[in-house]
C-alpha positions as CSV (number, residue, x, y, z in Angstrom):
1,M,0.0,0.0,0.0
2,A,1.3,3.4,-0.9
3,A,1.9,6.0,1.9
4,E,-0.6,8.5,2.7
5,G,-1.1,11.3,0.2
6,S,-0.2,9.4,-2.8
7,V,-1.7,10.7,-5.8
8,K,-3.8,8.2,-7.5
9,R,-4.1,10.5,-10.6
10,R,-8.0,10.8,-10.1
11,R,-9.6,14.1,-10.9
12,L,-12.8,15.5,-10.1
13,S,-14.4,17.8,-12.8
14,L,-16.7,20.5,-11.5
15,S,-18.1,23.2,-13.8
16,G,-15.3,22.4,-16.3
17,E,-12.5,22.9,-13.6
18,V,-10.3,20.0,-12.5
19,Y,-9.6,19.8,-8.8
20,L,-7.3,17.8,-6.6
21,K,-9.4,15.5,-4.6
22,P,-9.4,15.6,-0.7
23,D,-7.9,12.0,-0.6
24,E,-5.2,13.1,-3.1
25,I,-3.9,15.6,-0.4
26,S,-1.8,14.4,2.5
27,T,-2.7,15.4,5.9
28,A,0.9,15.4,7.0
29,P,1.9,18.8,8.6
30,Y,5.2,19.3,6.8
31,D,5.7,16.8,4.1
32,H,3.9,15.2,1.2
33,L,4.1,12.8,-1.3
34,D,2.2,13.3,-4.7
35,A,2.6,11.0,-7.6
36,A,1.5,7.5,-8.7
37,T,4.1,4.9,-7.5
38,P,6.4,3.9,-10.3
39,Y,6.8,0.3,-9.3
40,E,4.6,-2.8,-8.8
41,E,3.9,-3.4,-5.1
42,N,4.8,-6.8,-3.8
43,S,7.0,-7.2,-6.9
44,Y,9.7,-9.0,-5.0
45,N,9.7,-12.0,-2.5
46,A,10.5,-10.9,1.1
47,N,11.4,-14.7,1.6
48,K,14.1,-14.9,-1.1
49,V,17.5,-15.4,0.2
50,L,20.9,-14.3,-1.6
51,T,22.0,-17.2,-3.8
52,R,25.4,-15.7,-5.2
53,P,28.3,-14.3,-3.6
54,I,28.3,-10.6,-3.6
55,S,32.1,-10.0,-2.3
56,P,33.3,-9.8,-4.9
57,P,30.1,-9.3,-7.0
58,S,29.2,-11.6,-9.9
59,T,30.8,-10.4,-13.3
60,K,27.9,-11.9,-15.2
61,R,25.7,-9.2,-14.7
62,K,26.0,-5.4,-14.6
63,H,25.7,-5.3,-10.9
64,L,26.3,-1.3,-10.6
65,S,24.6,1.2,-12.5
66,D,26.9,3.7,-14.5
67,A,25.9,6.3,-12.0
68,V,26.9,4.2,-9.2
69,E,30.2,3.5,-10.6
70,I,30.7,7.1,-11.5
71,E,29.8,8.1,-7.9
72,H,32.6,5.5,-6.6
73,A,35.2,7.2,-8.8
74,R,34.2,10.7,-7.7
75,R,34.4,9.7,-4.0
76,N,37.9,8.0,-4.7
77,I,38.9,11.6,-6.1
78,I,37.6,13.3,-2.9
79,N,39.2,10.5,-0.6
80,S,42.7,11.2,-2.2
81,Q,42.3,15.0,-2.0
82,A,41.3,14.6,1.6
83,A,44.5,12.5,2.2
84,N,46.5,15.7,1.3
85,D,45.4,17.5,4.3
86,G,48.2,19.1,6.1
87,R,50.5,19.1,3.1
88,K,51.0,22.0,0.7
89,V,49.8,21.6,-2.7
90,S,52.2,22.4,-5.4
91,G,49.8,23.5,-7.9
92,P,46.1,24.5,-8.3
93,R,43.3,22.0,-7.6
94,S,39.4,22.1,-7.9
95,I,37.1,20.3,-5.5
96,P,33.7,19.1,-6.5
97,S,30.7,20.1,-4.3
98,S,30.3,17.8,-1.5
99,I,26.5,19.1,-1.4
100,Q,24.9,17.6,-4.4
101,L,21.5,18.0,-5.8
102,S,19.0,14.9,-6.3
103,H,18.2,13.7,-9.9
104,V,14.8,15.1,-10.9
105,E,12.8,13.0,-13.6
106,G,11.4,15.6,-16.1
107,L,14.3,17.9,-16.2
108,S,16.6,17.9,-19.0
109,S,19.9,15.9,-19.0
110,A,21.9,19.2,-19.1
111,N,20.1,20.1,-15.8
112,N,20.9,16.6,-14.1
113,V,24.4,16.5,-14.6
114,D,26.5,15.2,-11.3
115,T,22.8,14.7,-9.6
116,V,22.2,11.8,-7.2
117,S,19.1,9.5,-7.2
118,L,18.0,7.4,-4.3
119,R,19.1,4.3,-6.5
120,D,22.6,5.8,-6.5
121,I,22.5,5.7,-2.9
122,L,20.7,2.3,-2.1
123,G,21.6,0.3,-5.3
124,D,24.9,-0.9,-4.6
125,P,25.0,-4.7,-4.0
126,L,27.7,-4.4,-1.2
127,I,25.2,-2.8,1.1
128,K,24.9,-5.1,4.1
129,E,22.8,-3.2,6.5
130,C,20.9,0.2,6.2
131,W,19.5,2.4,8.7
132,V,17.0,5.0,7.4
133,F,16.0,8.1,9.4
134,N,13.2,10.1,8.1
135,Y,9.7,11.6,8.6
136,L,7.5,10.0,6.0
137,F,7.9,6.4,4.5
138,D,6.6,4.5,1.5
139,V,8.3,1.2,2.5
140,N,7.7,-0.6,-0.8
141,F,9.1,2.4,-2.8
142,L,12.2,2.6,-0.3
143,M,12.9,-1.3,-0.9
144,S,12.5,-1.0,-4.6
145,Q,15.7,1.0,-4.7
146,F,18.0,-1.7,-3.4
147,D,19.9,-3.9,-5.9
148,E,17.3,-6.6,-6.8
149,D,19.8,-9.5,-6.0
150,V,20.3,-8.2,-2.3
151,R,17.1,-6.5,-1.7
152,D,15.5,-9.3,0.5
153,S,18.8,-9.9,2.5
154,V,19.8,-6.4,3.3
155,R,19.0,-5.6,6.8
156,V,17.0,-2.4,6.8
157,K,16.1,-0.4,9.9
158,I,13.4,2.2,9.5
159,V,13.7,5.0,12.2
160,H,10.6,7.3,12.3
161,G,8.4,9.2,14.9
162,S,5.0,8.5,14.0
163,W,4.1,7.0,17.5
164,K,0.3,7.3,17.6
165,N,-1.4,4.2,16.9
166,E,-3.9,6.1,14.5
167,D,-1.2,7.9,12.5
168,S,-1.6,6.8,8.9
169,N,2.4,7.1,8.4
170,K,2.8,4.5,11.3
171,L,-0.2,2.3,10.0
172,H,1.4,2.1,6.4
173,I,5.0,1.6,7.7
174,D,3.8,-1.2,10.0
175,E,1.5,-2.9,7.4
176,A,4.4,-3.0,4.8
177,A,7.2,-4.1,7.1
178,T,5.1,-7.1,8.4
179,Q,5.5,-8.4,4.9
180,L,9.1,-8.1,4.8
181,M,11.4,-10.4,7.1
182,N,14.5,-8.1,6.5
183,V,12.9,-4.8,7.6
184,Q,12.8,-3.7,11.3
185,V,10.7,-0.5,12.5
186,I,12.1,1.7,15.3
187,T,10.0,4.3,16.7
188,A,11.9,7.2,18.0
189,Y,10.8,8.7,21.3
190,M,9.0,12.0,20.9
191,P,8.6,13.9,24.3
192,E,7.5,17.2,22.8
193,A,3.9,17.4,21.7
194,Y,4.7,19.8,18.7
195,G,7.9,17.9,17.6
196,T,8.5,15.8,14.7
197,H,11.2,13.2,13.7
198,H,12.2,15.4,10.7
199,S,15.9,14.3,10.2
200,K,16.6,12.6,6.9
201,M,19.6,10.4,6.9
202,V,20.9,6.9,5.5
203,I,23.7,5.1,7.3
204,L,25.1,2.1,5.2
205,I,27.1,-0.6,6.6
206,R,28.8,-2.8,3.6
207,H,30.2,-6.1,3.1
208,D,33.6,-4.7,2.1
209,D,34.1,-3.5,5.8
210,Q,33.3,0.3,4.8
211,A,30.4,2.4,6.1
212,Q,28.7,5.7,4.6
213,V,26.7,8.5,6.0
214,N,24.1,10.0,3.7
215,I,22.3,13.2,4.8
216,L,19.2,14.2,2.8
217,T,16.5,16.6,2.4
218,A,13.8,14.2,0.8
219,N,11.4,11.9,2.6
220,M,11.3,8.2,1.6
221,V,8.3,8.8,-0.8
222,P,8.4,9.0,-4.5
223,G,6.7,12.4,-4.9
224,D,9.6,14.0,-2.9
225,W,12.3,12.7,-5.5
226,R,10.4,14.8,-8.1
227,M,11.4,17.9,-6.3
228,C,14.5,19.7,-5.9
229,Q,16.4,18.0,-3.0
230,A,19.9,17.8,-1.6
231,V,22.3,15.0,-0.8
232,W,25.6,15.1,1.3
233,R,27.4,11.8,1.1
234,S,30.5,11.0,3.2
235,P,33.3,9.3,1.6
236,L,33.4,5.6,2.2
237,L,34.6,5.1,5.8
238,P,37.1,2.2,6.5
239,L,37.2,0.2,9.6
240,Q,39.7,1.9,11.9
241,G,42.8,0.3,13.1
242,R,43.2,-1.1,16.7
243,I,43.0,1.5,19.2
244,D,45.7,1.3,22.1
245,P,43.6,1.1,25.4
246,N,46.4,3.0,27.2
247,T,45.9,6.1,25.0
248,T,45.0,9.0,27.1
249,T,41.9,10.8,26.1
250,S,41.5,14.6,26.2
251,T,38.7,16.2,28.0
252,S,38.1,18.6,25.2
253,L,36.4,17.4,21.9
254,P,38.3,17.0,18.5
255,T,38.3,20.4,16.3
256,I,35.1,21.3,14.9
257,G,35.1,20.4,11.0
258,T,37.5,17.3,11.4
259,G,36.3,13.8,10.9
260,S,36.8,12.8,14.4
261,R,34.6,15.6,15.8
262,F,31.8,14.6,13.0
263,K,32.0,11.1,14.5
264,H,31.7,12.3,18.0
265,D,28.6,14.6,17.2
266,L,27.0,11.8,15.1
267,L,27.5,9.2,17.9
268,A,26.1,11.7,20.5
269,Y,23.1,12.4,18.2
270,L,22.5,8.7,17.8
271,R,22.7,8.1,21.6
272,S,19.9,10.7,22.2
273,Y,17.5,7.9,20.8
274,G,18.5,5.8,23.6
275,Q,20.6,2.7,24.0
276,A,17.7,0.1,23.3
277,K,16.8,1.7,20.2
278,L,20.0,2.6,18.5
279,G,22.9,0.9,20.7
280,A,23.5,-1.6,18.0
281,L,24.2,1.1,15.3
282,T,26.4,3.3,17.6
283,A,28.5,0.3,18.7
284,Q,29.0,-0.5,14.9
285,L,29.9,3.2,14.0
286,K,32.4,3.5,16.5
287,Q,34.6,0.9,14.7
288,Y,35.0,3.1,11.7
289,D,37.5,5.8,10.7
290,F,35.9,9.1,9.9
291,N,39.0,11.1,9.2
292,T,38.4,11.6,5.5
293,I,35.1,13.7,6.4
294,R,35.4,17.4,5.8
295,A,32.1,18.8,7.4
296,A,30.6,19.7,10.6
297,L,27.5,18.1,11.9
298,V,24.5,20.3,13.1
299,A,21.7,18.4,14.5
300,S,18.7,18.8,16.8
301,T,17.2,16.5,19.3
302,P,13.9,17.1,21.6
303,G,14.5,18.1,24.9
304,K,16.0,21.1,26.9
305,Q,19.7,22.0,27.2
306,N,21.0,24.5,29.8
307,L,23.5,26.7,28.1
308,R,24.9,27.9,31.6
309,S,26.0,24.4,32.4
310,T,26.8,23.2,28.9
311,D,30.3,23.5,27.5
312,P,30.4,23.2,23.7
313,D,34.2,22.4,23.9
314,K,33.3,19.2,26.0
315,E,30.0,18.0,24.7
316,S,27.7,18.2,21.7
317,V,25.4,21.0,21.5
318,W,22.1,21.0,19.5
319,G,19.9,23.4,17.6
320,W,20.9,27.0,17.0
321,P,23.5,26.9,20.0
322,G,25.2,24.1,18.2
323,L,25.3,26.0,14.8
324,K,26.4,29.2,16.7
325,S,29.5,27.0,18.1
326,I,30.3,25.8,14.4
327,L,30.1,29.3,12.9
328,K,32.3,30.8,15.5
329,C,35.1,28.7,14.0
330,I,34.8,30.0,10.5
331,P,36.8,33.0,9.2
332,S,35.2,35.6,6.9
333,D,36.3,38.9,5.6
334,S,35.1,41.2,8.2
335,A,35.4,44.4,5.8
336,K,32.6,43.1,3.5
337,R,28.9,43.0,4.0
338,P,28.0,39.3,3.8
339,A,25.0,38.2,2.1
340,I,23.1,35.4,3.9
341,V,20.4,33.3,2.1
342,I,17.8,31.1,3.9
343,Q,16.0,28.7,1.5
344,V,13.4,26.5,3.1
345,S,10.2,24.4,2.3
346,S,8.4,25.6,5.5
347,V,8.1,28.6,7.5
348,A,6.3,28.0,10.9
349,S,4.6,30.4,13.4
350,L,7.5,32.3,14.6
351,G,5.8,34.1,17.5
352,G,4.0,37.1,18.2
353,G,6.8,39.4,16.6
354,D,10.2,39.1,15.0
355,K,12.1,38.8,18.3
356,W,13.1,35.2,18.0
357,L,13.9,35.5,14.2
358,T,16.1,38.4,14.7
359,T,17.7,38.0,18.1
360,T,18.0,34.1,18.0
361,L,18.2,32.6,14.5
362,L,19.4,35.6,12.5
363,D,21.9,36.7,15.3
364,T,23.2,32.9,15.2
365,L,23.5,33.0,11.2
366,A,25.6,36.3,11.6
367,T,28.2,34.7,13.9
368,G,31.9,34.3,12.8
369,R,35.2,33.9,14.2
370,E,35.9,37.4,14.3
371,P,34.5,39.3,17.1
372,K,31.5,41.7,16.5
373,V,32.8,45.2,16.4
374,H,30.9,48.4,16.2
375,G,30.6,49.9,12.7
376,K,31.0,46.4,11.0
377,P,28.5,45.9,8.2
378,K,25.6,43.6,9.2
379,P,24.7,40.7,7.0
380,Q,22.0,41.3,4.5
381,F,19.5,38.4,4.9
382,S,17.2,37.0,2.1
383,L,14.7,34.3,2.3
384,I,13.9,32.2,-0.9
385,F,10.5,30.8,-1.1
386,P,8.1,30.0,-4.0
387,T,4.9,32.1,-4.9
388,A,1.7,30.4,-6.0
389,D,2.7,31.1,-9.7
390,E,6.0,29.1,-9.3
391,I,4.2,26.3,-7.7
392,R,1.5,26.1,-10.6
393,R,4.3,26.0,-13.2
394,S,6.4,23.4,-11.4
395,L,6.7,19.7,-12.8
396,N,4.0,18.6,-10.4
397,G,2.0,21.8,-10.3
398,Y,-0.3,22.0,-7.4
399,G,0.7,18.5,-6.2
400,S,4.1,19.9,-5.1
401,G,2.3,22.7,-3.0
402,A,1.2,20.2,-0.4
403,S,5.0,19.7,0.7
404,I,5.6,23.7,1.0
405,H,4.1,25.7,3.7
406,M,3.9,29.2,4.9
407,K,0.5,30.3,6.5
408,T,-0.6,33.8,5.5
409,Q,-4.3,33.9,6.4
410,S,-4.9,34.9,10.1
411,A,-4.1,38.1,11.4
412,A,-1.1,36.8,13.2
413,Q,0.1,35.2,10.0
414,V,-0.2,38.5,8.1
415,K,1.7,40.1,10.7
416,Q,4.5,37.7,10.6
417,L,4.5,38.1,6.6
418,D,4.9,41.8,7.0
419,Y,8.3,41.4,8.8
420,L,9.3,38.6,6.5
421,R,8.4,40.5,3.3
422,P,11.6,42.6,3.0
423,M,13.7,39.2,2.8
424,L,11.4,37.3,0.5
425,C,13.0,36.3,-2.8
426,H,11.7,34.1,-5.7
427,W,12.5,30.4,-6.1
428,A,12.5,30.5,-9.9
429,G,12.4,34.2,-10.6
430,D,11.1,33.7,-14.3
431,G,7.5,34.5,-13.9
432,A,5.4,36.8,-16.3
433,T,6.4,39.8,-14.0
434,Q,10.2,39.0,-14.1
435,P,12.6,40.0,-16.9
436,T,12.0,38.2,-20.2
437,A,14.8,36.1,-21.8
438,S,15.6,38.8,-24.2
439,S,15.9,41.5,-21.4
440,S,19.3,43.0,-20.8
441,L,18.6,42.3,-17.0
442,T,18.9,38.5,-17.7
443,A,22.5,38.6,-19.2
444,G,24.2,38.0,-16.0
445,I,21.8,35.3,-14.6
446,R,23.7,32.1,-13.4
447,E,21.4,29.4,-13.9
448,A,20.9,26.6,-11.6
449,G,18.5,24.4,-13.9
450,R,16.0,24.0,-11.2
451,R,13.3,26.3,-11.7
452,R,10.6,23.8,-12.6
453,A,11.5,21.6,-9.6
454,A,9.5,22.8,-6.7
455,P,11.9,23.2,-3.8
456,H,11.7,20.8,-1.0
457,I,15.5,21.3,-0.3
458,K,16.7,23.4,2.7
459,T,19.9,25.4,2.5
460,Y,21.5,28.2,4.4
461,I,24.5,30.0,2.7
462,R,26.6,32.9,3.6
463,F,28.1,34.6,0.7
464,S,31.0,36.9,1.1
465,D,29.4,39.9,-0.3
466,N,26.5,41.1,-2.4
467,S,28.3,39.9,-5.8
468,M,27.6,36.3,-4.6
469,T,30.7,34.9,-6.1
470,K,32.3,33.4,-3.0
471,I,31.1,31.7,-0.1
472,D,32.0,31.7,3.5
473,W,30.0,28.7,4.5
474,A,27.1,26.6,3.3
475,M,24.8,24.4,5.1
476,V,22.3,21.8,3.9
477,T,19.8,20.4,6.6
478,S,16.5,19.0,7.1
479,A,15.7,22.1,9.4
480,N,13.2,24.5,8.1
481,L,12.4,28.0,9.6
482,S,10.8,27.2,12.9
483,T,11.4,27.2,16.8
484,Q,10.6,23.5,16.8
485,A,13.4,22.6,14.5
486,W,16.1,25.2,15.8
487,G,15.2,25.8,19.4
488,A,13.3,28.5,21.2
489,A,15.0,31.6,22.6
490,T,17.1,31.0,25.9
491,N,14.7,31.2,28.8
492,P,15.2,32.8,32.2
493,A,16.9,29.7,33.4
494,G,19.3,29.5,30.5
495,E,17.6,26.7,28.8
496,V,16.8,26.2,25.0
497,R,13.9,24.0,24.2
498,I,14.0,22.1,21.0
499,C,11.0,19.9,19.9
500,S,12.2,17.9,16.8
501,Y,14.8,15.8,15.6
502,E,16.9,17.5,12.6
503,I,20.3,16.9,11.1
504,G,22.5,18.6,8.5
505,V,26.2,19.5,7.7
506,V,28.1,22.6,7.4
507,V,31.1,23.2,5.1
508,W,33.4,26.1,4.5
509,P,36.6,26.7,2.5
510,A,39.2,26.2,5.4
511,L,38.4,22.6,5.6
512,W,40.3,22.3,2.2
513,D,43.5,24.4,3.2
514,D,46.6,22.8,2.4
515,G,48.2,23.7,5.7
516,V,48.1,27.5,5.0
517,E,45.0,29.4,6.1
518,G,43.2,31.1,3.3
519,S,44.6,28.8,0.5
520,A,41.1,27.6,-0.3
521,E,38.1,29.5,-1.7
522,M,34.5,28.3,-2.0
523,V,32.5,29.2,-5.0
524,P,28.9,28.7,-6.3
525,V,28.7,26.3,-9.2
526,F,25.7,25.8,-11.6
527,K,24.5,22.9,-13.4
528,K,27.6,20.8,-12.4
529,D,29.6,20.0,-9.3
530,L,33.0,20.8,-10.2
531,P,34.2,24.5,-10.2
532,D,36.2,25.9,-13.1
533,E,39.9,25.1,-12.6
534,L,42.2,27.8,-11.3
535,Q,45.0,28.2,-13.8
536,T,48.7,28.1,-12.5
537,D,49.3,31.7,-13.7
538,E,46.2,32.9,-11.9
539,C,47.4,31.3,-8.5
540,D,50.9,33.0,-9.0
541,T,49.3,36.4,-9.5
542,R,46.7,36.3,-6.7
543,E,47.7,38.1,-3.5
544,D,45.5,35.9,-1.4
545,G,47.4,32.7,-2.0
546,V,44.6,30.8,-3.0
547,K,45.5,27.6,-4.7
548,T,42.3,25.3,-4.1
549,R,38.9,26.0,-5.4
550,V,35.9,24.2,-3.7
551,G,32.6,24.2,-5.3
552,V,28.9,24.5,-3.8
553,R,26.3,23.2,-6.0
554,M,23.7,25.9,-6.2
555,P,19.9,24.9,-6.3
556,Y,18.6,28.4,-7.2
557,D,19.7,30.9,-9.8
558,L,21.7,34.0,-9.0
559,P,21.1,37.0,-8.7
560,L,18.1,36.6,-6.6
561,V,14.8,38.2,-7.6
562,P,13.1,40.0,-4.8
563,Y,9.4,39.8,-4.3
564,R,7.4,42.8,-5.6
565,D,5.0,44.5,-3.0
566,D,1.9,43.0,-4.5
567,E,3.5,39.4,-4.6
568,M,2.6,36.7,-2.0
569,P,4.4,33.5,-1.0
570,W,2.7,30.1,-1.7
571,C,0.1,29.3,1.1
572,A,-1.0,25.6,0.8
573,T,-3.9,26.3,3.3
574,A,-5.6,28.8,0.9
575,P,-7.7,27.7,-2.1
576,D,-6.5,28.8,-5.6
577,S,-8.9,29.1,-8.5
578,E,-6.2,29.7,-11.1
579,P,-5.3,26.3,-12.9
580,D,-1.8,25.0,-12.7
581,W,-0.2,23.9,-16.1
582,M,-2.0,20.7,-16.0
583,G,-5.4,22.5,-15.6
584,R,-5.9,21.5,-11.8
585,V,-7.4,24.1,-9.2
586,W,-6.3,24.0,-5.8
587,P,-8.9,23.3,-3.1
588,G,-6.7,24.2,-0.1
589,F,-4.5,21.9,2.0
590,G,-6.6,19.8,4.5
591,M,-9.9,21.1,2.9
592,H,-12.7,18.6,2.5
């Protein structure tokens, strides 16, 4: 059975108009799947056992797709580049973006270069065990992504937070899992009434004694993989050598941005679920060497943390305090006014005014290694969110709109929109009110090739200045713009309350320095992962000493296109009588 909200491609015609039926609209609060399932349910036998060796795999069949083989080669390049840490690089080098975009069916091949499908992540027959953390699941869709020869033997652990017995997501997961002997369902403890298990992560344990961590923005439902999503994939992590039991352990944590710190924070995040639920996974991951990872983990776990008694140098910190501790380590050009771009798929109620947004989240995002000084230019903030017109013209039309949320109907919601409006920018920026392709204003547009793929991705990027040609840091995460995800403001007792599970990564150029600070730069790249190469003569003439260029794959076009005063963000709860490109009218999310 498909997960709740799966569009059955049935339409109701009233007075010549085509509506999405109420049973085609998910009741999930934040996420939604919206397309016919592209596979046959029960198309594989859960009782089948592996009848061929997979290490090494059989040479009589094409056991890996071309995409998987290409990705293995790409990972080997990244691994070899990581091995150069601490050594000076004699010549220029280019590093592909560690943040990748998902493959979107319906976009041209030119707009799907270097993209990642779910099959690319799960289709390797060397996968032995797979832990899948997410919010929404279509179990049969998930299982269809594994290699057919090992699909019924891979140990699959599904971690979700739908604990109520009447929850349709839980019912569908449990029903499907009972038919599959190799699938185990683990329900996360959810102590907060308004929290969700929103983390999106896949951890793979392989037959070749390697592991991999994948952090995503997509749910495990087919409709999400027809929207714009992001994927961060670790290198393949080998088993570590024997650790000397007499080795002394420092009371301070490893440096932020190193693989050892990433490992510590990931294990701390997993321990928050409890030993009974994830103890087996943490015990396994302890055995792997994370040293090739170049990223910092930023995550949220439900509960309260007291900032007065918490030392971020000695223990992992969650939510916005954890992000702030990361950003304090990242250098930036203090003389320039940075541009910080927030791009999310959901904006929740942020309170009666803009206090939490400005003094908690935006203040956190403005944090840098350099101390704040009077007169230093404050960042310019932008918030990318699609309009109704951009939803109507997306690949799935209104079907995508049920996954994208900003309420604008009540008096409190209108007040919130008023203080967000100066930040609002278009997702696609190519509507009838924007410059035409022949306009001179379009000459400098750097196209990401994702205009028609509605955004379920969540990114936060600090550009060095308004030209947006260099990046100070970039983050991909499951966390939308909400207090539930990032944590409330500090209360009088010094506590920060977080409601949801979230997970993401932050990357910045210094992670690829060759031993000399400032020898790497990070740049936005479009329609590909690898930035343009630095030329040797260019390196010789540059005064900043840059020899390494690191790419960040962009999901949106630059420059940004701000909203006009009369434009409104998409509101899924509001009916819309203007047809989408498929001729459908929107009845309003949750309307019956």
